[in-house]
C-alpha positions as CSV (number, residue, x, y, z in Angstrom):
1,M,-61.2,-15.9,79.3
2,S,-57.6,-17.0,78.7
3,E,-56.3,-20.4,79.5
4,A,-54.0,-20.8,82.5
5,P,-50.4,-21.6,81.6
6,T,-49.7,-25.3,81.5
7,P,-46.8,-26.7,83.5
8,E,-44.9,-27.2,80.2
9,S,-44.9,-23.5,79.2
10,P,-41.6,-22.6,81.0
11,K,-39.9,-25.6,79.4
12,R,-41.2,-24.5,76.0
13,L,-39.9,-21.0,76.5
14,S,-36.5,-22.3,77.6
15,L,-36.4,-24.6,74.6
16,M,-37.2,-21.7,72.2
17,I,-34.4,-19.6,73.7
18,I,-32.0,-22.5,73.3
19,M,-33.0,-23.1,69.7
20,I,-32.6,-19.4,68.9
21,I,-29.1,-19.4,70.5
22,L,-28.2,-22.5,68.6
23,S,-29.5,-21.1,65.3
24,L,-27.5,-17.9,65.8
25,F,-24.4,-19.9,66.6
26,L,-24.9,-22.1,63.6
27,A,-25.5,-19.0,61.4
28,L,-22.2,-17.5,62.7
29,V,-20.3,-20.7,62.1
30,L,-21.7,-21.1,58.6
31,G,-21.0,-17.4,57.9
32,E,-17.4,-17.7,59.1
33,I,-16.9,-20.8,57.0
34,G,-18.3,-19.1,54.0
35,L,-16.2,-16.0,54.4
36,R,-13.0,-18.0,54.7
37,A,-14.0,-20.1,51.7
38,V,-14.1,-17.0,49.5
39,G,-10.8,-15.6,50.8
40,F,-11.6,-13.5,53.8
41,K,-9.3,-14.2,56.7
42,P,-8.9,-13.0,60.3
43,W,-6.5,-10.2,60.9
44,A,-2.9,-11.4,61.2
45,P,-0.5,-9.7,63.5
46,W,3.0,-8.8,62.5
47,S,5.3,-11.8,62.6
48,L,9.0,-11.7,63.3
49,M,9.6,-15.4,62.6
50,E,13.1,-15.9,61.5
51,T,12.1,-18.4,58.9
52,S,9.5,-16.1,57.3
53,V,10.3,-14.4,54.0
54,D,6.9,-12.8,53.5
55,N,6.4,-9.1,53.2
56,R,5.0,-8.7,56.7
57,H,8.2,-10.1,58.2
58,V,10.5,-8.1,55.9
59,A,8.6,-4.8,56.4
60,A,8.7,-5.3,60.2
61,M,12.4,-6.2,60.2
62,L,13.4,-3.1,58.2
63,A,11.2,-0.6,60.1
64,E,11.1,0.9,63.6
65,K,8.5,3.2,65.1
66,D,9.0,7.0,64.9
67,A,7.1,9.7,66.7
68,V,7.0,12.0,63.6
69,H,6.7,9.7,60.6
70,G,4.9,6.8,62.3
71,W,7.9,4.6,61.3
72,Q,11.2,4.8,59.5
73,N,13.9,2.6,58.2
74,S,15.8,0.8,61.0
75,P,19.6,1.2,60.8
76,G,21.5,-2.0,60.2
77,S,22.6,-4.6,57.7
78,Y,20.0,-7.1,56.5
79,T,20.3,-10.1,54.3
80,Y,17.3,-12.4,53.5
81,P,16.4,-14.9,50.8
82,G,14.8,-13.9,47.6
83,Y,11.0,-14.2,47.2
84,S,11.3,-17.2,44.8
85,P,14.0,-19.8,44.1
86,E,15.3,-18.1,41.0
87,V,15.9,-14.8,42.9
88,A,19.2,-14.2,44.7
89,E,19.3,-13.2,48.3
90,I,18.5,-9.6,49.0
91,V,21.0,-7.3,50.8
92,V,19.8,-4.1,52.5
93,N,22.0,-1.6,54.4
94,I,20.5,1.3,56.3
95,N,22.6,4.1,57.5
96,D,22.3,5.5,61.0
97,D,20.1,8.4,59.8
98,G,17.6,6.0,58.2
99,G,18.8,6.5,54.6
100,R,19.6,3.5,52.5
101,V,23.2,3.2,51.3
102,T,23.9,4.4,47.8
103,G,27.6,3.4,47.6
104,I,30.5,3.1,50.0
105,A,31.8,6.6,49.3
106,K,28.5,8.4,49.6
107,T,28.3,8.8,53.4
108,P,28.8,10.8,55.5
109,L,27.8,14.0,53.8
110,N,30.5,16.0,52.2
111,D,29.3,19.6,52.7
112,T,31.5,20.8,49.8
113,Q,29.8,18.7,47.2
114,D,26.4,19.1,45.5
115,S,23.8,16.6,46.6
116,I,21.0,14.5,45.1
117,F,18.2,13.4,47.4
118,F,15.6,10.7,46.7
119,V,12.4,10.7,48.9
120,G,9.2,8.7,48.6
121,G,7.9,5.3,49.4
122,S,8.9,1.7,48.8
123,I,9.7,2.0,45.1
124,T,12.0,4.9,45.8
125,M,13.6,2.9,48.6
126,G,14.0,-0.1,46.3
127,Y,12.0,-2.5,48.3
128,A,12.6,-6.2,47.5
129,I,15.9,-5.6,45.7
130,S,19.5,-5.3,46.9
131,D,21.2,-2.0,47.5
132,D,23.1,-2.0,44.2
133,E,19.9,-2.6,42.1
134,T,18.2,0.6,43.4
135,M,17.8,3.7,41.2
136,A,19.5,5.8,43.8
137,W,22.6,3.6,43.8
138,K,22.7,3.7,40.0
139,V,22.4,7.5,39.9
140,A,25.2,7.7,42.5
141,A,27.5,5.6,40.3
142,R,26.9,8.1,37.4
143,Y,27.6,11.2,39.6
144,P,30.6,10.2,41.7
145,D,31.2,13.9,42.6
146,S,27.8,14.4,44.2
147,N,26.4,13.2,47.5
148,V,23.5,10.9,46.8
149,F,21.0,10.0,49.5
150,N,18.1,7.5,49.4
151,Y,15.5,8.4,52.0
152,G,12.7,6.4,50.5
153,V,10.7,4.5,53.1
154,P,8.1,1.8,52.4
155,G,4.6,3.1,53.0
156,Y,5.5,6.8,52.8
157,G,3.4,9.4,51.0
158,T,3.9,13.0,50.1
159,L,3.5,14.2,53.7
160,Q,6.1,11.8,55.1
161,A,8.5,12.6,52.2
162,L,8.2,16.3,53.1
163,Q,8.8,15.6,56.8
164,T,11.9,13.6,55.8
165,L,13.3,16.5,53.9
166,E,12.5,18.8,56.8
167,E,14.6,16.5,59.0
168,H,17.5,15.7,56.7
169,L,17.9,18.5,54.1
170,P,21.2,20.3,55.1
171,K,21.1,24.0,55.7
172,D,24.2,24.7,53.5
173,Q,24.5,26.5,50.2
174,T,25.6,23.6,48.0
175,K,23.3,22.9,45.1
176,K,20.8,20.1,45.5
177,I,18.2,18.3,43.5
178,I,15.4,16.5,45.2
179,F,13.7,13.7,43.4
180,Y,10.3,12.8,44.9
181,G,9.1,9.4,43.7
182,L,5.4,9.8,43.1
183,L,2.9,6.9,43.2
184,E,-0.7,7.5,42.4
185,H,-2.0,6.3,45.7
186,H,0.1,8.8,47.6
187,L,-3.0,11.0,47.4
188,N,-4.8,8.5,49.6
189,R,-2.0,8.0,52.0
190,N,-1.7,11.8,52.6
191,V,-5.2,12.0,53.9
192,L,-5.3,8.6,55.6
193,D,-8.5,7.7,53.8
194,A,-10.4,4.5,54.2
195,T,-8.5,2.6,51.4
196,W,-5.2,3.3,53.2
197,I,-6.4,2.5,56.7
198,T,-8.0,-0.8,55.6
199,N,-4.8,-1.8,53.6
200,F,-2.4,-0.4,56.2
201,I,0.8,-2.3,56.3
202,G,2.9,-0.1,58.6
203,P,4.6,-1.7,61.6
204,G,3.0,-1.9,65.0
205,K,-0.4,-3.3,65.9
206,G,-3.0,-0.5,65.8
207,S,-0.5,2.2,64.7
208,L,-1.5,4.7,62.1
209,P,0.7,7.1,60.2
210,P,0.5,10.9,60.2
211,Y,-1.9,12.5,57.7
212,A,-3.0,16.0,56.6
213,E,-6.4,17.6,56.3
214,L,-7.9,21.0,55.5
215,D,-9.2,23.3,58.1
216,E,-12.2,25.5,57.6
217,A,-10.1,28.1,55.8
218,G,-8.8,25.5,53.4
219,N,-5.3,25.4,54.8
220,I,-3.2,22.3,55.5
221,V,-3.3,20.9,59.0
222,R,-0.9,18.1,59.9
223,K,-2.1,15.3,62.2
224,P,0.5,13.2,64.1
225,P,0.7,9.4,64.2
226,S,-1.9,7.8,66.3
227,T,-3.1,4.4,67.5
228,R,-6.3,2.6,67.0
229,M,-7.3,-0.4,69.0
230,P,-8.4,-3.3,66.8
231,W,-11.9,-4.7,67.2
232,P,-12.0,-7.7,69.6
233,L,-11.7,-11.1,68.0
234,K,-10.6,-9.7,64.7
235,D,-7.6,-11.9,64.8
236,K,-9.9,-14.9,65.4
237,L,-12.9,-14.3,63.2
238,A,-13.0,-13.3,59.6
239,M,-16.4,-11.8,60.0
240,V,-15.1,-9.4,62.7
241,Q,-12.3,-8.3,60.4
242,L,-14.7,-7.8,57.6
243,A,-17.1,-5.8,59.8
244,E,-14.3,-3.6,61.0
245,R,-13.2,-2.9,57.4
246,S,-16.7,-2.1,56.4
247,Y,-17.0,0.3,59.3
248,I,-13.8,2.1,58.4
249,E,-14.8,2.4,54.8
250,T,-18.0,4.1,55.9
251,A,-16.6,6.3,58.7
252,F,-13.6,7.7,56.7
253,K,-15.0,7.9,53.2
254,N,-15.2,11.7,53.3
255,R,-11.5,12.1,53.7
256,S,-10.9,11.4,50.0
257,K,-12.7,14.6,48.9
258,D,-9.8,16.8,49.8
259,K,-6.9,14.6,48.7
260,Q,-6.1,16.6,45.5
261,E,-5.9,19.9,47.3
262,V,-3.9,18.4,50.2
263,F,-1.4,17.0,47.6
264,R,-1.2,20.4,45.9
265,Q,-0.5,22.2,49.1
266,L,2.1,19.6,50.3
267,M,3.9,19.9,47.0
268,L,4.0,23.7,47.3
269,E,5.5,23.3,50.8
270,M,8.1,20.9,49.5
271,V,9.0,23.3,46.7
272,E,9.4,26.2,49.1
273,L,11.5,24.1,51.4
274,G,13.7,23.3,48.5
275,K,14.1,27.0,47.5
276,A,15.1,27.8,51.1
277,N,17.9,25.3,50.9
278,N,19.2,25.9,47.3
279,A,17.4,22.8,46.0
280,E,15.1,22.1,43.1
281,V,12.3,19.7,43.6
282,V,11.5,17.3,40.8
283,V,8.6,14.9,40.8
284,L,9.4,11.5,39.3
285,F,6.5,9.6,37.9
286,L,7.3,6.1,39.2
287,K,4.0,4.1,39.0
288,I,1.3,6.3,37.4
289,T,-1.6,5.1,35.2
290,D,-2.4,7.0,32.0
291,K,-5.4,8.5,33.8
292,G,-3.1,9.6,36.6
293,R,-0.7,11.2,34.2
294,E,-3.5,13.2,32.8
295,Y,-4.3,14.4,36.3
296,F,-0.8,15.2,37.5
297,R,0.5,17.0,34.5
298,P,-1.8,20.1,34.5
299,L,-1.6,20.3,38.3
300,L,2.2,20.4,38.4
301,D,2.3,22.7,35.3
302,D,-0.1,25.2,36.9
303,E,2.1,25.4,40.0
304,N,5.3,25.5,38.0
305,I,6.6,22.3,39.7
306,S,9.2,20.3,37.8
307,Y,8.5,16.7,36.9
308,A,9.9,13.8,34.8
309,E,7.4,11.3,33.4
310,C,9.8,8.5,33.1
311,T,7.8,7.3,30.0
312,E,9.9,4.2,29.2
313,A,9.7,2.9,32.7
314,G,6.1,3.9,33.0
315,N,5.1,1.8,30.0
316,L,6.7,-1.3,31.6
317,V,6.3,-1.0,35.4
318,F,2.9,-2.6,35.4
319,Q,4.1,-5.7,33.5
320,D,4.8,-8.9,35.5
321,E,8.2,-9.5,33.9
322,Y,9.5,-6.3,35.3
323,R,8.5,-7.0,38.9
324,V,10.5,-9.0,41.5
325,T,9.4,-12.6,41.0
326,G,7.3,-13.7,43.9
327,E,6.9,-10.3,45.4
328,G,5.7,-7.6,43.0
329,H,7.8,-4.5,43.4
330,P,9.8,-3.2,40.4
331,N,13.0,-5.2,39.7
332,G,16.5,-4.0,39.1
333,E,15.8,-3.6,35.3
334,I,13.0,-1.1,36.0
335,N,15.2,0.7,38.5
336,T,17.8,1.2,35.8
337,L,15.1,2.9,33.7
338,F,14.2,5.1,36.7
339,A,17.9,6.0,37.1
340,D,18.0,6.8,33.4
341,C,15.0,9.1,33.8
342,A,16.5,10.9,36.7
343,S,19.9,11.2,35.0
344,E,18.3,12.5,31.8
345,Y,16.6,15.2,33.7
346,I,19.8,16.3,35.3
347,E,21.6,16.4,32.0
348,Q,18.8,18.3,30.3
349,E,18.7,20.9,33.1
350,S,22.5,21.1,33.5
351,S,22.6,24.3,31.5
352,K,20.5,25.9,34.2
353,G,23.1,25.0,36.8
354,I,20.9,22.4,38.5
355,L,24.1,20.7,39.8
């Protein structure tokens, strides 16, 4: 026969519940302290503080939302301090069409002159350096009789570069050359895989860029920009931020399996677009590891897609002394080597009437 509950039993039960709650709370507090101690932080929203010179501020300042690309360069003139005391202030001028200036005489388009287009991401755009330090500006100075356009946009991959050309490539019969600045991680950007989502730096809270995937028949399907609501309290608690990142890495890990085929098909679309507009597409290897070069060479060769490896710049671009001090993107010296690479390709192919 069981004993009847004593009068103290409800008090004991309440005490146990309180102790469990306090223990869980303490565990959460200790876990949060531990995560922050090893470097994990809550999610930080975009900041437009006028005194900020960090990359979040600069990227937000230079960008505006776009229904097709997710974001694009925001027209205007911008001057902001260098990323370290020894770096001069940075001057960025964006034309009304979103392209970065490449010299006073290069806009608007002269439809009787041949044209050189640069498309790609932040390195193509010349992020963290002034207009006259970019490779596009330096190429423009070497070819004063050609229109030179810099449509590089920070964060863009192959898909957005292709979309940019679809928007801006003129439908005239002048000769054109298109330099697409390739970075190895463009493969991840094109499919919006877990590594790109978790490291996403595009403007706008919860905004995600367009991406491409394969349908059941193995053909490219383009997906438009979208929004994703952040998890509650991720801007307050590092553990929520970490949990969301872990979820994304699990939920989207399968997107990577098609990234090579997606890249191949996007490049073929870019080449066909070029042919339809009297343009040759050339892939510039801007920041590619040795392993990446071994991958891209046979793929581009098999599809008869032109490319320039930019070997000299490629051997130096990963070294700290050739990066913008305090920031990390290639400095003006490396951009000179990129310009050399593009110019050498033009000269080598001049006998074929490339321009």
